[in-house]
C-alpha positions as a Markdown table, in Angstrom:
| # | Residue | x | y | z |
|---|---|---|---|---|
| 1 | Met | 100.5 | 57.5 | 84.8 |
| 2 | Glu | 98.9 | 60.2 | 87.0 |
| 3 | Lys | 97.7 | 62.2 | 84.0 |
| 4 | Lys | 96.2 | 59.1 | 82.4 |
| 5 | Lys | 94.4 | 58.2 | 85.7 |
| 6 | Arg | 93.1 | 61.8 | 85.9 |
| 7 | Arg | 91.6 | 61.6 | 82.4 |
| 8 | Leu | 89.6 | 58.5 | 83.4 |
| 9 | Gln | 87.9 | 60.3 | 86.3 |
| 10 | Trp | 84.2 | 61.2 | 85.7 |
| 11 | Leu | 84.3 | 64.5 | 87.4 |
| 12 | Pro | 87.1 | 67.1 | 87.7 |
| 13 | Pro | 88.9 | 67.0 | 91.1 |
| 14 | Trp | 87.2 | 68.9 | 93.8 |
| 15 | Glu | 89.9 | 71.3 | 95.2 |
| 16 | Met | 87.9 | 74.3 | 96.3 |
| 17 | Pro | 89.9 | 77.1 | 97.9 |
| 18 | Glu | 88.9 | 78.4 | 101.4 |
| 19 | Asp | 88.6 | 82.1 | 100.3 |
| 20 | Pro | 84.8 | 82.6 | 99.5 |
| 21 | Ile | 85.4 | 84.8 | 96.5 |
| 22 | Lys | 88.0 | 82.5 | 95.0 |
| 23 | Ala | 85.7 | 79.6 | 95.8 |
| 24 | Phe | 82.8 | 81.1 | 93.9 |
| 25 | Phe | 84.9 | 81.6 | 90.7 |
| 26 | Trp | 86.5 | 78.2 | 91.2 |
| 27 | Phe | 83.1 | 76.6 | 91.4 |
| 28 | Leu | 82.0 | 78.4 | 88.2 |
| 29 | Tyr | 85.1 | 77.1 | 86.4 |
| 30 | Trp | 84.5 | 73.6 | 87.8 |
| 31 | Leu | 80.9 | 73.7 | 86.7 |
| 32 | Leu | 81.9 | 74.8 | 83.2 |
| 33 | Arg | 84.3 | 71.9 | 82.9 |
| 34 | Val | 81.6 | 69.5 | 84.0 |
| 35 | Val | 79.1 | 70.9 | 81.5 |
| 36 | Val | 81.6 | 70.7 | 78.6 |
| 37 | Arg | 82.5 | 67.2 | 79.6 |
| 38 | Phe | 79.0 | 65.8 | 79.9 |
| 39 | Tyr | 77.2 | 67.9 | 77.2 |
| 40 | Trp | 76.8 | 64.9 | 75.0 |
| 41 | Leu | 74.2 | 63.5 | 77.4 |
| 42 | Pro | 71.5 | 66.2 | 77.0 |
| 43 | Leu | 72.5 | 66.5 | 73.3 |
| 44 | Leu | 71.6 | 62.8 | 72.8 |
| 45 | Val | 68.3 | 63.3 | 74.6 |
| 46 | Gly | 67.5 | 66.3 | 72.5 |
| 47 | Val | 68.3 | 64.5 | 69.3 |
| 48 | Gly | 66.1 | 61.6 | 70.4 |
| 49 | Tyr | 63.3 | 64.0 | 71.2 |
| 50 | Gly | 63.8 | 65.7 | 67.8 |
| 51 | Ile | 63.5 | 62.4 | 66.0 |
| 52 | Ala | 60.3 | 61.6 | 68.0 |
| 53 | Leu | 58.7 | 64.9 | 67.2 |
| 54 | Asn | 60.0 | 66.0 | 63.7 |
| 55 | Gly | 61.9 | 63.0 | 62.3 |
| 56 | Leu | 65.4 | 63.3 | 60.9 |
| 57 | Ile | 65.1 | 67.0 | 60.0 |
| 58 | Gly | 64.3 | 68.0 | 63.6 |
| 59 | Ala | 67.0 | 65.7 | 64.9 |
| 60 | Ser | 69.6 | 67.2 | 62.5 |
| 61 | Ile | 68.7 | 70.8 | 63.4 |
| 62 | Thr | 68.9 | 69.9 | 67.1 |
| 63 | Leu | 72.2 | 68.2 | 66.6 |
| 64 | Met | 73.7 | 71.2 | 64.7 |
| 65 | Leu | 72.5 | 73.7 | 67.2 |
| 66 | Gly | 73.7 | 71.5 | 70.1 |
| 67 | Leu | 77.1 | 71.1 | 68.5 |
| 68 | Ala | 77.4 | 74.8 | 67.9 |
| 69 | Leu | 76.5 | 75.5 | 71.6 |
| 70 | Trp | 79.1 | 72.9 | 72.7 |
| 71 | Val | 81.8 | 74.6 | 70.5 |
| 72 | Val | 81.0 | 77.9 | 72.1 |
| 73 | Leu | 81.1 | 76.4 | 75.7 |
| 74 | Phe | 84.4 | 74.6 | 74.8 |
| 75 | Gly | 85.8 | 77.9 | 73.5 |
| 76 | Val | 84.8 | 79.7 | 76.7 |
| 77 | Leu | 86.5 | 77.0 | 78.7 |
| 78 | Lys | 89.7 | 77.3 | 76.8 |
| 79 | Ile | 89.7 | 81.1 | 77.2 |
| 80 | Val | 89.1 | 80.7 | 80.9 |
| 81 | Glu | 92.0 | 78.2 | 81.2 |
| 82 | Leu | 94.3 | 80.6 | 79.3 |
| 83 | Leu | 93.3 | 83.5 | 81.6 |
| 84 | Arg | 93.9 | 81.3 | 84.7 |
| 85 | Gly | 97.3 | 80.4 | 83.4 |
| 86 | Val | 98.2 | 84.0 | 82.8 |
| 87 | Ala | 96.9 | 85.0 | 86.2 |
| 88 | Asn | 99.1 | 82.3 | 87.8 |
| 89 | Val | 102.2 | 83.5 | 85.9 |
| 90 | Leu | 101.5 | 87.1 | 87.0 |
| 91 | Ala | 101.0 | 86.1 | 90.6 |
| 92 | Thr | 104.3 | 84.2 | 90.5 |
| 93 | Val | 106.1 | 87.2 | 89.0 |
| 94 | Glu | 104.6 | 89.5 | 91.6 |
| 95 | Gln | 105.7 | 87.3 | 94.4 |
| 96 | Leu | 109.3 | 87.1 | 93.0 |
| 97 | Gln | 109.4 | 90.9 | 92.6 |
| 98 | Arg | 108.2 | 91.3 | 96.3 |
| 99 | Glu | 110.9 | 88.9 | 97.5 |
| 100 | Leu | 113.6 | 90.7 | 95.4 |
| 101 | Thr | 112.5 | 94.1 | 96.5 |
| 102 | Phe | 112.6 | 93.0 | 100.1 |
| 103 | Leu | 116.2 | 91.9 | 99.7 |
| 104 | Asp | 117.2 | 95.1 | 97.9 |
| 105 | Asn | 115.7 | 97.3 | 100.6 |
| 106 | Asp | 117.2 | 95.4 | 103.5 |
| 107 | Pro | 120.1 | 97.5 | 104.7 |
| 108 | Leu | 121.6 | 94.6 | 106.6 |
| 109 | Ala | 121.6 | 92.2 | 103.6 |
| 110 | Thr | 125.1 | 92.1 | 102.0 |
| 111 | Gln | 125.4 | 91.9 | 98.3 |
| 112 | Pro | 127.2 | 88.8 | 97.0 |
| 113 | Gly | 131.0 | 89.5 | 96.9 |
| 114 | Gln | 130.8 | 92.4 | 99.4 |
| 115 | Arg | 132.1 | 91.8 | 102.8 |
| 116 | Glu | 131.4 | 94.3 | 105.6 |
| 117 | Pro | 133.9 | 94.7 | 108.4 |
| 118 | Ala | 132.8 | 93.1 | 111.6 |
| 119 | Glu | 132.8 | 96.4 | 113.5 |
| 120 | Gln | 130.5 | 98.1 | 111.0 |
| 121 | Ala | 127.9 | 95.3 | 110.7 |
| 122 | Glu | 124.8 | 95.8 | 112.7 |
| 123 | Pro | 123.5 | 92.7 | 114.6 |
| 124 | Arg | 120.9 | 90.9 | 112.5 |
| 125 | Ile | 117.6 | 90.9 | 114.2 |
| 126 | Val | 115.7 | 87.8 | 113.5 |
| 127 | Glu | 112.5 | 88.6 | 115.4 |
| 128 | Gly | 111.5 | 92.3 | 115.2 |
| 129 | Thr | 110.8 | 94.0 | 118.5 |
| 130 | Ile | 108.4 | 96.9 | 118.9 |
| 131 | Val | 111.3 | 99.2 | 119.8 |
| 132 | Tyr | 113.3 | 98.2 | 116.7 |
| 133 | Leu | 110.3 | 98.6 | 114.5 |
| 134 | Asp | 109.5 | 102.1 | 116.0 |
| 135 | Glu | 113.1 | 103.1 | 115.4 |
| 136 | Lys | 113.0 | 102.1 | 111.8 |
| 137 | Arg | 109.6 | 103.9 | 111.3 |
| 138 | His | 111.1 | 107.1 | 112.8 |
| 139 | Glu | 114.1 | 106.8 | 110.5 |
| 140 | Arg | 111.9 | 106.5 | 107.5 |
| 141 | Gly | 109.8 | 109.4 | 108.6 |
| 142 | Glu | 112.9 | 111.6 | 109.1 |
| 143 | Arg | 114.2 | 110.6 | 105.7 |
| 144 | Ser | 110.9 | 111.4 | 103.9 |
| 145 | Gly | 110.5 | 114.6 | 105.9 |
| 146 | Ser | 113.9 | 116.0 | 104.9 |
| 147 | Asp | 113.2 | 115.4 | 101.1 |
């Protein structure tokens, strides 16, 4: 139902991101969608103008060139949509990798099936303090300095 309702809209939805660079490219994508969707209007005007000036031959040439340009614009739109989909997949994979790397590097996280004795387990710090972060930074510096 929602997809059918979306197809009946005259203009694509206006969901511009807040980041100015992303907003610029989003606007170009939105404008390309609008141009492809409403290209038939200037094409009809051009065919009418071709009939008025040159008769059927002028109108047929205008129609052929207009349709060729529309096919090119439609192809560009499909390529952009494909690239946007690939970028979304890559962003999702990168986010998952960051989350999994964070879990792998966390010395306090236990692997499933492993139980640490209560006396060896460090207290889990939910909110990092400056002292705790400085200690960890020094530990990393000592480890990298000894290599």
